[in-house]
C-alpha positions in Angstrom: 7.0 19.4 4.9 5.6 16.9 7.5 7.9 14.0 8.1 4.9 12.0 10.1 2.6 11.8 7.2 5.8 10.5 5.0 6.5 8.0 8.1 2.7 7.3 8.0 2.9 6.3 4.7 5.8 3.8 4.4 4.3 2.2 7.1 1.4 1.7 5.6 3.2 0.6 2.0 5.3 -1.8 4.8 1.3 -3.5 5.0 0.6 -3.6 1.8 3.8 -5.5 0.6 3.7 -7.5 3.3 0.3 -8.8 2.8 0.8 -9.4 -0.9 3.7 -12.0 0.4 1.3 -13.6 2.5 -0.9 -13.5 -0.2 1.4 -15.2 -2.6 2.8 -17.4 -0.6 -0.4 -18.6 0.6 -0.8 -19.3 -3.5 2.5 -21.1 -3.3 1.4 -23.5 -0.5 -1.9 -24.1 -2.3 -3.6 -22.8 0.9 -7.9 -22.0 0.4 -9.2 -19.9 -1.8 -10.7 -18.3 0.9 -8.2 -17.9 2.4 -6.9 -16.2 -0.1 -9.1 -14.3 -1.0 -9.7 -12.9 2.6 -6.2 -11.8 2.1 -6.6 -10.3 -1.5 -9.4 -8.2 0.5 -6.9 -7.0 3.8 -4.3 -6.0 0.9 -6.8 -3.8 -1.0 -8.5 -1.9 2.0 -4.8 -1.4 3.1 -4.8 0.6 0.2 -7.4 1.6 -0.4 -6.7 3.6 3.1 -3.0 4.7 1.2 -4.0 6.5 -1.1 -6.9 8.5 1.0 -3.8 8.8 3.4 -1.9 10.2 -0.2 -5.1 12.6 -1.2 -4.1 14.9 2.1 -0.2 14.9 1.3 1.1 17.6 -1.2 3.1 16.2 -3.5 6.8 16.9 -1.9 5.8 14.6 0.8 4.6 12.1 -1.7 7.7 12.1 -3.7 9.3 11.7 -0.1 8.0 8.6 0.8 8.4 5.4 -0.6 5.5 4.3 -1.8 6.1 6.0 -5.2 8.4 3.7 -6.1 7.0 1.3 -4.9 3.6 1.0 -6.7 4.9 2.6 -9.9 2.9 5.6 -9.6 3.4 9.4 -9.5 1.9 12.0 -7.6 -1.5 12.7 -10.0 -1.9 9.0 -10.6 -1.8 8.3 -6.7 -4.7 11.2 -5.5 -7.4 9.7 -8.7 
């Protein structure tokens, strides 16, 4: 198993989670729809990056990461 891949996916997951918090804070603080849309776009791109990265991993590597638990999806869902 390549620990570097697991660590990289965990970093991407942290980015997704951070963006999600930013979106919720922006909504709570009444930020403009444009700003919220830009944050959501960044989050979508980070998710796409994660899914592409998962497609290069084995199921064992994927299971060793935190991604599946945090995103509530198994390996088969993540690679499809």
